[in-house]
N, C-alpha and C positions, 0 to 999 in steps of 0.2 A: 504494499499500500504506499502511495506517496504522500508527501507532506509539501505544501507551500512553504516558502520562506522569502524573507527580505531582510537585508542589512543595509541600511543606510548611514553614511558617515560623511561629514565635511571637516576640512581642514584648510588652514591657511598656510600657504608654502612662500618662503623667501626666493621668488624667482617671478620672472615675466611669464605671461600666458604662453609665448612662444616657447620659452624653456620648459614649460611644464607638459605642453604639447609634445615635444620631443621626447620627454621622458615616459609619457604614457602611450604614444602611438606610433613608435618606431622600435624595430628589433633591439638595436643596440642600447637605446633609452630604457626599454623594461630590463634588459639583462642587468642593468646597473643598480636596481634596487629591488626587483621582484624576485621569484624564484625561476631557476632553469635557464635554458638557452630559447629565446624567443625570435619568432618571425612574424611578422605582419605586412600584409599585402594593403597598400594605402588606398583604399576603395571601397565603396559599399558592395557587398557581394564578394570580397577578397576573402583571404583565408588568416586567422591569426592562430599561431600554434605555439606550444610550450614544450620542451622536452626536458624532463628531469629523471636521472637514473635509469635512463634507457626507455622511458615511457613517454610517448608522444600524445599529447590531447590538442584537438584542432576545434576551432570554433568559426562561424562565419561573421565577417564584419556587417553588422545591420545598419550601423548609421557612422556616417564619416564626414565630419564638418570641421576642417582644419582650424584648430584654435579654440574649439569651443566644445564640440561633442564626438565622443567614440562610444560605439555600442557594439558588443559581440554576443553570440549566442552558440552554444553547442548543440549538436544534434540531438533529438530525443531518443534515448535508449528504449529497448523493447519493454522495460518495465516503466516507461513514463519518465524517468528522471531527466533533467537538464539543468544547466546553469546558464544564467544571463549576466552580463556585466555592461553598466553604463558609468561614463566619465563625463562630467560637466564642468567646464572651466569658466571661470568670472574674474575678469580682471578688476582690481580695486585700486584706490588711489595710493600712490607709492611704490613701492617694490614688491608689495604682496599679491599673490594670486590666490583665489578660493577654488579649491577642487572639491566636488560632490561626487561620492562613489555610490552607486546603488548595485548591489549583489543580490540577485534574486533566482528562482527557479523551483524545482521540485526535487526533494530528498527521498531516499528509500526508507526501509524499515528500520534502519537505525539511525533516523534523522535527528534525533536529539543530541546525540554524540557529535554527530558531524556538523550540525549547526552550532553548538557550542565551540567546536573547534575553529570554524569560521568566524564566529562572533569574537573570539579571543586573538585570532591572527590578524584581523584587518588593522587595528590600532597600531600594531607592530609593524605592518608593511607600510603604512601610510608615515610612520616615524622614519623607517629607513628611507623613504622618498624625500623626506624633509633633510635628512642627514646628507643625501647625496647632493641634493640641490644647493644646500648652504655650503658644503665643503669641498665638493668636486665639481663646480659648475664648468660646462663646456668640455667635459672628459666623459668617457664611457669605460665600462668595465668589462674585464674578462670574468664571467661567472664561473665558480667552482662549487662542485657538489660532491659530498662524500656521506656514506651511511654505514652504520654497523649495528648489529644486534647487541642488546645490553645484557644478554646472556643471564636473565633472570635476576640481575642485580638490582636493589631497590633506587629508585630515583634519587634520594638524597645521596647515595653512595656514588652513582654515576656523576651527578653534578659536582660532588667533591673531588672526583677524579679529573674532570675537566677543569676546574678551578685551579686544582694543584698545580697541573701541567703548565697553567699560565699563570702561575705566581699571583694568584687572585685570593685574597681573604675570603672566608664564609662568614655571614652570608655574602653572596655577591651583590653590590649595590652600584648604582650609577655614580660614576666620579671615581670609582676604583682604578688603579693603574694595574695594567696587565704586562707580562714579558713571558715569551715563549721562544723556544730555539728548536723548531721542528726540524728533523732531519731532510736535508735536500732542498730546503726553503729557507729564504731570509729570515732573520730574526724578526720576531713580532714584538713591537711595542706600542701600547696604544691604551685607550682609557674605555671604560665601560660606559655606553651611552643608553642602554635599554636593559632591564632587569626584571623578569617575572618568574613564576614558578615552573615555567616550561623551558625558557631559553634565556640567553644574554647576548648582547651584541657589542663588539669591541670595534672602536674607529681609530684607525692608525694614520699616519702621514700618506698612506698610499692604499687604503682599504678598508672595507667594511666587512666583519667577520661575524657570523652568527652560528651559535652552538644552541641546538635544540634536543631536548631529551623527553621522551614520554612514548606510551604505548609499547614498550620494549624495543624501541629503536633510538639511536642517537643520529641526528642529521646536522650537517653543515651546510650552510649556504653562504657563500663567500663572494664579495665583489672586489676584483683586484684591479686598481686603478694605476698601477706602477707603468713607468715609461723607461724603457721598451716594455711593450705589453708582454707578460710572462707566457710560456707555452701552456695552453690550457690543459692538454693532456698530462703533460708533467706535474703541473700543479696539483691537478686533481688526484694523480697516483701518489704523490707524496703526501697529501692530507689523508688520502685512504690509509696509506701505511701507518700514518701517525695515530688515526683514530683506531683502527684495528689493533695496533700493539697497546694502546691504552687501555682497551676493555678487554684485553686477553686475559 
């Protein structure tokens, strides 16, 4: 049985409407703050695609008004489920732009858990978008993803392992300084810019690093802005080795 849902959020961003549009309506822009590797055919009827961990999800662009409105919708599955996204941009006086996001659709039998995960996730993603526009304007990132099972370890233990490897005190709080030296990668020195019960995010001089734990998995969604751009496959493999070794 399907269940309808709708999540609506609004945020003020430190960027022009043109900069916000580039961030939400181009593949490289979306790569710089959202999940996975993204493609977007810039026209109504085009395809919007996201690939994460080898899984590709496609949607159809249902509205494309440059600088103003973007909407997409996934195909309806056999059980009736689908998801739709709408982004509305409004310029304001000064250097701020207001972005309104509406995420709606139909969820399946486990709709309550799925809805709760979406509701908790969107404020974090919009925060990451704000970090991107405020600290890395005019740049685009190489997205890096890694995942490993937590092997039945309780979440507080997993969070402690992640924090310890990054020289972070517990509890992890916004403003704490991090330092890590993952093998095969540059040293990581940064500041915690988001922390909740499921994830924390670090900002360094050349990247945004997210560590997410829950539901028996540890996930990493990183956005690397270094110049020259790092090799995505090499960086992803190195972070995967780091995470797998940490949870062994």
